[in-house]
C-alpha positions as MATLAB code, in Angstrom:
seq = 'XXXXXXXXXXXXXXXXXXXXXXXXXXXXXXXXXXXXXXXXXXXXXXXXXXXXXXXXXXXXXXXXXXXXXXXXXXXXXXXXXXXXXXXXXXXXXXXXXXXXXXXXXXXXXXXXXXXXXXXXXXXXXXXXXXXXXXXXXXXXXXXXXXXXXXXXXXXXXXXXXXXXXXXXXXXXXXXXXXXXXXXXXXXXXXXXXXXXXXXXXXXXXXXXXXXXXXXXXXXXXXXXXXXXXXXXXXXXXXXXXXXXXXXXXXXXXXXXXXXXXXXXXXXXXXXXXXXXXXXXXXXXXXXXXXXXXXX';
ca = [
      35.070  -21.433  -44.760;
      34.996  -23.139  -41.356;
      38.723  -23.903  -41.597;
      39.409  -20.276  -42.460;
      37.379  -19.064  -39.445;
      39.209  -21.483  -37.131;
      42.510  -20.267  -38.517;
      41.538  -16.652  -37.927;
      40.508  -17.449  -34.339;
      43.821  -19.201  -33.637;
      45.737  -16.307  -35.180;
      43.789  -13.791  -33.117;
      44.385  -15.803  -29.938;
      48.102  -15.995  -30.727;
      48.268  -12.220  -31.217;
      46.555  -11.693  -27.871;
      48.949  -14.013  -26.028;
      51.924  -12.283  -27.659;
      50.534   -8.909  -26.564;
      50.216  -10.087  -22.958;
      53.734  -11.571  -22.948;
      55.122   -8.345  -24.416;
      53.305   -6.342  -21.765;
      54.740   -8.554  -19.015;
      58.221   -8.262  -20.498;
      58.139   -4.493  -20.096;
      56.479   -4.499  -16.674;
      58.488   -6.404  -14.064;
      56.321   -4.985  -11.280;
      53.336   -6.763  -12.812;
      55.206  -10.083  -12.885;
      56.297   -9.798   -9.249;
      52.868   -8.645   -8.043;
      51.060  -11.446   -9.890;
      53.436  -14.053   -8.441;
      52.811  -12.687   -4.947;
      49.054  -12.639   -5.605;
      49.255  -16.278   -6.684;
      51.024  -17.162   -3.428;
      48.464  -15.240   -1.366;
      45.571  -17.025   -3.089;
      47.344  -20.395   -2.696;
      47.831  -19.903    1.056;
      44.191  -18.775    1.385;
      42.990  -21.929   -0.386;
      45.139  -24.368    1.598;
      44.666  -22.595    4.958;
      42.319  -25.309    6.364;
      44.987  -27.938    5.668;
      47.812  -26.052    7.401;
      48.776  -27.081   10.961;
      47.799  -23.663   12.365;
      44.875  -22.557   14.520;
      43.898  -18.875   14.194;
      41.700  -18.680   17.306;
      43.763  -20.678   19.841;
      44.679  -18.300   22.699;
      47.599  -18.520   25.122;
      47.917  -15.509   27.400;
      51.352  -16.671   28.563;
      52.684  -16.138   25.017;
      50.996  -12.794   24.308;
      52.806  -10.258   22.081;
      55.747  -12.548   21.359;
      58.128  -11.362   18.601;
      58.543  -13.389   15.379;
      60.318  -16.688   15.973;
      60.656  -20.202   14.597;
      57.550  -21.256   16.531;
      55.517  -18.204   15.540;
      56.698  -16.778   12.209;
      54.805  -13.486   12.632;
      54.784  -13.527   16.433;
      51.623  -13.572   18.553;
      48.878  -11.041   19.200;
      47.529   -9.479   22.410;
      45.898  -12.744   23.575;
      48.624  -15.108   22.400;
      47.115  -16.203   19.084;
      49.529  -17.148   16.302;
      49.689  -14.068   14.068;
      50.757  -16.005   10.974;
      47.577  -18.077   11.217;
      45.520  -14.921   11.784;
      47.025  -13.299    8.687;
      46.446  -16.390    6.510;
      42.834  -16.793    7.591;
      42.361  -13.034    7.422;
      43.491  -13.112    3.796;
      41.035  -15.950    3.159;
      38.188  -13.799    4.500;
      39.297  -10.651    2.631;
      39.560  -12.525   -0.678;
      36.204  -14.223   -0.100;
      34.533  -10.877    0.589;
      36.202   -9.374   -2.479;
      35.144  -12.219   -4.767;
      31.526  -12.525   -3.596;
      31.013   -8.758   -3.440;
      32.465   -8.496   -6.949;
      30.001  -11.126   -8.233;
      27.104   -9.272   -6.614;
      28.234   -5.926   -8.001;
      28.799   -7.342  -11.500;
      25.397   -9.049  -11.561;
      23.537   -5.862  -10.656;
      25.698   -3.569  -12.802;
      25.494   -5.738  -15.929;
      21.738   -6.217  -15.540;
      21.036   -2.502  -15.054;
      23.481   -1.424  -17.771;
      22.195   -3.785  -20.462;
      18.521   -3.130  -19.738;
      18.998    0.654  -19.652;
      21.115    0.730  -22.803;
      18.985   -1.658  -24.843;
      15.519   -0.493  -23.827;
      16.279    3.238  -23.840;
      13.541    5.816  -23.340;
      11.876    6.073  -19.951;
      13.490    2.860  -18.677;
      16.958    4.230  -19.435;
      16.167    7.615  -17.867;
      14.807    6.151  -14.622;
      17.636    3.639  -14.176;
      20.340    6.193  -14.957;
      18.856    8.757  -12.559;
      19.008    6.109   -9.820;
      22.638    5.463  -10.769;
      23.396    9.207  -10.705;
      21.846    9.644   -7.244;
      23.785    6.712   -5.772;
      26.962    7.734   -7.600;
      26.771   11.283   -6.238;
      27.042   10.024   -2.648;
      30.641    9.267   -1.579;
      30.823    5.475   -1.606;
      32.641    5.188    1.726;
      30.044    7.311    3.522;
      27.179    5.385    1.898;
      28.598    1.953    2.716;
      29.599    2.971    6.261;
      26.149    4.383    7.104;
      24.351    1.315    5.750;
      26.756   -0.990    7.614;
      25.907    0.694   10.911;
      22.241   -0.307   10.565;
      23.045   -3.934    9.761;
      24.407   -6.593   12.054;
      28.187   -6.585   11.485;
      29.480   -9.791    9.944;
      30.640  -11.558    6.810;
      27.258  -11.748    5.034;
      26.391   -8.138    5.810;
      29.678   -6.771    4.520;
      29.417   -8.757    1.280;
      25.860   -7.542    0.633;
      26.632   -3.921    1.521;
      29.689   -3.712   -0.728;
      28.014   -5.601   -3.581;
      24.778   -3.582   -3.535;
      26.442   -0.164   -3.420;
      29.431   -0.460   -5.782;
      27.774   -1.460   -9.071;
      27.114    2.008  -10.517;
      30.363    2.387  -12.472;
      29.932   -1.060  -14.033;
      26.365   -0.165  -15.035;
      27.584    2.975  -16.782;
      30.294    1.129  -18.704;
      27.967   -1.676  -19.800;
      25.245    0.803  -20.794;
      27.688    2.710  -23.008;
      28.757   -0.527  -24.708;
      25.139   -1.612  -25.131;
      24.135    1.687  -26.733;
      26.817    1.112  -29.361;
      26.021   -2.569  -29.865;
      22.286   -2.207  -30.356;
      22.934   -0.263  -33.571;
      24.990   -3.110  -35.062;
      23.595   -5.115  -37.961;
      23.338   -8.451  -36.122;
      21.298   -6.885  -33.294;
      19.016   -5.060  -35.739;
      18.553   -8.291  -37.682;
      17.682  -10.186  -34.490;
      15.053   -7.573  -33.609;
      13.671   -7.646  -37.160;
      13.452  -11.447  -36.967;
      11.251  -11.217  -33.885;
      13.792  -12.446  -31.328;
      12.741  -11.492  -27.794;
      14.472   -8.728  -25.864;
      15.745  -11.023  -23.113;
      17.150  -13.511  -25.599;
      18.962  -10.712  -27.470;
      20.421   -9.383  -24.222;
      21.528  -12.810  -22.959;
      22.664  -14.302  -26.285;
      24.135  -11.258  -28.048;
      24.603   -8.173  -25.848;
      26.217   -9.734  -22.765;
      28.682  -11.948  -24.743;
      29.702   -8.866  -26.748;
      30.399   -6.775  -23.625;
      32.114   -9.690  -21.866;
      35.628   -8.201  -22.304;
      34.466   -5.059  -20.479;
      32.884   -7.218  -17.775;
      36.097   -9.223  -17.249;
      38.255   -6.120  -16.905;
      35.702   -4.502  -14.591;
      35.686   -7.634  -12.427;
      39.348   -7.246  -11.445;
      38.899   -3.570  -10.589;
      35.705   -4.352   -8.673;
      37.430   -7.071   -6.640;
      40.327   -4.767   -5.748;
      37.852   -2.074   -4.663;
      35.833   -4.588   -2.647;
      38.928   -5.750   -0.736;
      39.898   -2.138   -0.042;
      36.361   -1.300    1.112;
      36.179   -4.334    3.401;
      39.564   -3.453    4.907;
      38.428    0.128    5.512;
      35.148   -0.901    7.129;
      36.829   -3.539    9.307;
      39.425   -0.969   10.325;
      36.574    1.344   11.387;
      35.002   -1.496   13.397;
      31.842   -2.012   11.301;
      33.140   -4.892    9.202;
      34.433   -8.335   10.153;
      34.039   -9.025   13.878;
      35.997  -11.130   16.369;
      36.951  -13.941   16.556;
      36.982  -13.950   12.737;
      39.792  -11.914   11.258;
      40.415  -10.037    8.033;
      43.336   -7.858    7.034;
      41.317   -4.765    7.918;
      40.352   -6.037   11.370;
      43.977   -7.034   12.010;
      45.005   -3.454   11.252;
      42.419   -2.190   13.710;
      43.579   -4.559   16.460;
      47.211   -3.596   15.867;
      46.549    0.069   16.754;
      46.875   -0.525   20.476;
      50.324   -2.141   20.257;
      51.917   -0.149   17.423;
      54.775    1.188   19.555;
      56.122   -2.245   20.496;
      54.834   -4.476   17.665;
      54.717   -2.301   14.550;
      54.976   -5.373   12.324;
      51.441   -6.407   13.357;
      50.150   -3.445   11.347;
      52.855   -3.584    8.679;
      52.182   -7.182    7.549;
      48.424   -6.937    6.797;
      48.917   -3.428    5.418;
      51.510   -4.651    2.912;
      49.335   -7.604    1.933;
      46.396   -5.280    1.227;
      48.591   -3.024   -0.923;
      50.121   -5.960   -2.829;
      46.736   -7.597   -3.456;
      45.039   -4.431   -4.713;
      48.046   -3.534   -6.857;
      48.171   -7.064   -8.320;
      44.470   -7.095   -9.199;
      44.840   -3.737  -10.943;
      47.796   -5.120  -12.918;
      45.778   -8.221  -13.736;
      43.022   -5.983  -15.056;
      45.510   -4.221  -17.336;
      46.754   -7.562  -18.676;
      43.219   -8.801  -19.324;
      42.499   -5.526  -21.073;
      45.466   -6.128  -23.368;
      44.354   -9.739  -23.944;
      40.782   -8.932  -24.912;
      41.784   -5.823  -26.877;
      45.301   -6.455  -28.284;
      45.191   -3.253  -30.322;
      45.652   -1.329  -27.048;
      49.208   -2.600  -26.882;
      49.923   -1.304  -30.357;
      48.431    2.092  -29.510;
      50.568    2.344  -26.368;
      53.711    1.402  -28.316;
      53.000    4.144  -30.870;
];
C-alpha cells in the first residue's frame, strides 16, 4: 500500500511538471519575463558585493548620459544611476516580500478562523473585511502613510496590514468547503482541538491557494510601494526604490527621459513576471486547469 501511494505521488508530481512545461512551451512571454525576473532578483541579492556605491555624490558629474563608466548615467547630484537602480530594486523587492508575508499571515488567519468557526465570529470578521474592502486601497494606504513616519518599516507595515482582505476571502471560501469533508468531521468527532485542526489540516489543504495568492500579493505590494514612493510618502532619501527614482526623474524628464524609463520598465517587468509565476504555480498545484484550458 505504501509503495502504491508513493507511486501515485510520483505520478501526480510528474503530471504537474509536464503541465508547467507545456504551459511554458505555449507562453514565450512567461519564459522571457521569468528569466528577467531571475536576473533582477540575482542583481538585488549580489548588490552589496558589486563595486558600486549608490549614495556617493559628485556634483561635477551630475546628469551625465550613459557611458562605460556609468552604464545608466548619473542623477541630479552625480550619483551612479545603475547603482541607484540596483539598490532601488533591492528595496522594492524587500518591501514586496515582507509586505506579502504580513498580508498572507493576517489573511490566512482571518480566513481560516472565520470559515471554520462560522456563526458570529464569521459575521464579525467578514463585516470588518467588507468595510476595509469597500475603501479604495490606494486612498486607504495613502492616508495611513501620511500619519506615519515615512520609511521602509512604515511602508511594509502599511501595505501588509491593509492588503489582506482578498486573501482572507479566498481562504474563507476554501475553509467553508473543507470543514464539511470527512477527515475534518472525523477530527472534530475525535475531540481534536480547533487550533490543531486549523494548523494541521485546514492550512495545509488551502496551501495551493496561499502559494498562488502570494505571487499576486507580492506583485501588488511592489506596485503599491512604487505608487506611494512616487507620491512622496514612501521610501525617503538617501534610500532609493524604483518608485522614488520615478519621482526624482520628473524634474529632468526633458533631457534625461531614460531616468524614468529604466525604473518604470523594471516595475512593469517585475509585476508581469510575478503574475506569470502565479499562473504557473496555479497550473502546478492544480494540473487539471491546463486540461480545462486546452479543451
